[in-house]
C-alpha positions as CSV (number, residue, x, y, z in Angstrom):
1,M,146.1,61.0,36.6
2,I,143.2,63.4,37.1
3,K,140.8,60.6,36.0
4,R,142.2,58.2,38.7
5,I,141.9,60.9,41.3
6,L,138.2,61.5,40.3
7,I,137.5,57.7,40.5
8,V,139.0,57.5,44.0
9,L,137.0,60.5,45.1
10,S,133.8,59.0,43.7
11,I,134.4,55.8,45.6
12,L,134.9,57.7,48.8
13,I,131.8,59.8,48.4
14,F,129.8,56.6,47.7
15,S,131.2,55.0,50.9
16,V,129.6,57.8,53.0
17,A,126.3,56.0,52.6
18,V,127.8,52.8,54.2
19,Y,129.7,54.5,57.0
20,A,127.5,57.6,57.5
21,E,127.2,57.2,61.3
22,K,131.0,57.6,61.7
23,S,131.7,60.1,58.9
24,T,132.4,63.9,59.1
25,L,133.0,66.9,56.9
26,H,135.7,69.3,58.2
27,V,135.8,72.9,57.0
28,K,138.9,74.8,58.1
29,A,140.7,78.1,57.5
30,G,144.0,79.6,58.7
31,V,147.5,80.4,57.8
32,Q,150.5,78.9,55.9
33,Y,154.1,79.9,56.0
34,P,155.9,78.3,53.1
35,D,159.8,78.2,52.9
36,D,159.8,80.0,49.6
37,P,158.7,82.9,49.3
38,D,159.1,82.9,53.2
39,K,155.8,84.9,53.6
40,T,152.7,84.3,55.6
41,G,149.6,83.5,53.6
42,F,146.0,82.2,53.8
43,D,145.3,78.4,53.9
44,S,142.0,76.5,53.9
45,A,140.8,73.0,53.5
46,A,137.7,70.8,53.3
47,T,138.1,67.2,54.4
48,L,135.7,64.3,53.9
49,N,136.4,61.7,56.6
50,I,135.0,58.2,56.2
51,G,134.8,56.3,59.4
52,V,136.4,52.8,59.5
53,D,135.8,52.6,63.2
54,K,135.6,55.2,66.0
55,Y,139.4,55.5,66.2
56,F,140.3,55.6,62.6
57,T,139.1,57.4,59.4
58,L,140.1,57.5,55.8
59,G,139.3,60.4,53.5
60,V,140.1,63.0,51.0
61,E,141.1,66.7,51.5
62,S,141.3,69.6,49.2
63,G,141.6,73.3,49.7
64,F,142.9,76.7,48.6
65,G,146.0,78.6,49.6
66,W,146.9,82.2,48.8
67,V,150.2,84.1,49.4
68,Q,150.6,87.7,48.3
69,W,153.5,90.1,48.6
70,K,154.7,93.4,47.2
71,D,158.2,94.3,46.1
72,K,159.3,97.9,46.0
73,G,161.0,99.3,42.9
74,E,162.3,102.7,41.8
75,K,161.4,106.1,43.3
76,V,159.3,108.3,41.0
77,P,159.1,112.1,41.6
78,G,155.6,113.5,41.8
79,G,155.9,117.2,42.6
80,E,155.7,117.7,46.3
81,V,155.8,113.9,47.0
82,T,157.8,110.9,45.8
83,F,156.1,107.8,44.7
84,T,157.5,104.2,44.9
85,E,156.8,101.7,42.2
86,T,155.5,98.4,43.5
87,E,155.2,94.9,42.0
88,T,152.5,92.6,43.4
89,T,153.0,88.8,43.2
90,N,150.3,86.2,44.0
91,L,150.7,82.5,44.6
92,Y,147.5,80.4,44.4
93,S,147.7,76.7,45.6
94,L,145.3,73.8,45.3
95,P,146.3,70.5,47.1
96,L,144.4,67.2,46.6
97,L,145.3,64.6,49.2
98,G,144.2,61.2,50.5
99,V,144.2,61.3,54.3
100,A,144.1,58.9,57.3
101,T,143.3,60.0,60.8
102,I,143.9,58.4,64.2
103,R,141.5,59.7,66.9
104,L,141.5,59.3,70.6
105,A,137.7,58.9,70.5
106,D,137.2,57.8,74.1
107,M,138.3,61.2,75.3
108,M,135.4,62.8,73.4
109,E,132.9,60.6,75.1
110,N,134.4,61.2,78.6
111,Y,135.7,64.8,78.4
112,G,134.1,66.5,75.4
113,F,137.3,66.9,73.4
114,M,139.4,64.5,71.2
115,P,143.0,64.8,70.1
116,Y,143.9,63.4,66.6
117,I,146.7,63.1,64.2
118,T,146.3,63.1,60.4
119,G,148.7,62.1,57.7
120,G,148.0,62.8,54.0
121,A,149.7,62.4,50.6
122,G,148.7,63.4,47.1
123,Y,149.4,66.2,44.6
124,S,149.3,70.0,44.6
125,W,149.3,72.7,42.0
126,T,150.5,76.3,42.5
127,W,150.0,79.2,40.1
128,Y,152.6,82.0,40.2
129,R,151.2,85.3,39.0
130,S,152.9,88.7,38.6
131,S,152.9,91.4,35.9
132,Y,156.0,89.9,34.3
133,L,155.6,86.1,34.9
134,K,152.8,83.6,34.9
135,E,153.8,80.0,35.7
136,R,152.1,76.8,36.9
137,F,154.0,74.5,39.3
138,D,152.9,71.1,40.5
139,G,154.2,68.0,42.3
140,F,153.9,65.3,45.0
141,T,152.8,66.7,48.4
142,W,152.4,65.2,51.9
143,Q,151.4,66.6,55.2
144,V,151.2,65.7,58.9
145,V,148.8,67.6,61.1
146,G,148.0,67.2,64.8
147,G,144.9,68.8,66.4
148,V,142.0,68.7,68.8
149,E,138.3,68.5,68.2
150,I,136.1,70.1,70.9
151,K,132.4,69.4,71.1
152,L,130.1,72.4,71.1
153,G,127.8,71.5,74.0
154,S,126.4,68.2,75.1
155,D,123.4,68.4,72.8
156,S,125.3,69.5,69.7
157,N,126.6,67.3,66.9
158,L,129.1,70.1,65.8
159,A,132.6,70.4,67.1
160,V,135.4,73.1,66.8
161,L,138.7,72.1,65.3
162,L,142.2,73.5,66.1
163,E,145.2,72.0,64.3
164,G,148.7,72.7,63.2
165,G,151.3,70.8,61.2
166,Y,153.7,70.7,58.3
167,R,153.2,70.4,54.6
168,Y,155.9,69.2,52.2
169,A,155.3,70.6,48.7
170,P,158.4,71.3,46.5
171,V,156.5,71.9,43.3
172,E,158.1,72.3,39.8
173,N,157.2,73.9,36.5
174,S,157.7,72.6,32.9
175,D,161.2,74.0,32.9
176,N,162.2,72.0,36.0
177,L,162.3,75.2,38.1
178,E,161.3,74.4,41.7
179,L,159.2,76.5,44.1
180,D,159.3,75.2,47.6
181,M,155.8,75.7,49.1
182,S,156.7,73.4,52.1
183,G,156.1,74.8,55.6
184,F,153.9,75.3,58.6
185,I,150.1,75.3,58.4
186,G,147.7,76.2,61.2
187,R,143.9,76.2,60.9
188,A,140.7,76.4,62.9
189,G,137.3,75.1,61.7
190,I,134.1,73.2,62.3
191,S,133.4,69.4,62.1
192,F,130.0,68.5,60.6
193,P,128.7,65.0,61.2
194,L,127.2,63.3,58.1
195,E,124.2,61.9,59.9
196,G,121.1,63.1,61.7
197,S,120.9,63.9,65.4
198,D,120.8,61.1,68.0
């Protein structure tokens, strides 16, 4: 499966040369709020968008997510003070998705901003790490994101991105235990055109 993903990624990167005048690289960071563990965490993504026409792009997206929390344990006496034992747990996530975006490109030309909606599907991996358990979970993942791209000045090729949406990611380990990383994602970022200035 990894070999197939790498082949598709190579084809997309090669296609940039053909559609460079309509292609972009989006770099984004923000928050995620998965259903389980029901905690707020960090979310980021890099998306390579290959222009089919000015209203539609195909691409690939990957990123990194991190959720951390501490659980309190027993009280430990320490003379004049009392200490509390804590257990830190980390979840690290890596999604890899094929994405398609519909853009209202005429609004960018007329008003300097462009609403868009992106759908994606692929696979994700999540590593659960605590002092007593180390597990890897993986599974099918999809997401839907809506956002707006705002041009940074009339002479700039860069644009600011603001987006929010939902990711579905009920991942499983080798013992068929499920960890539901589905939930809200919200991000801000920069859009870089993959061509020179006009």
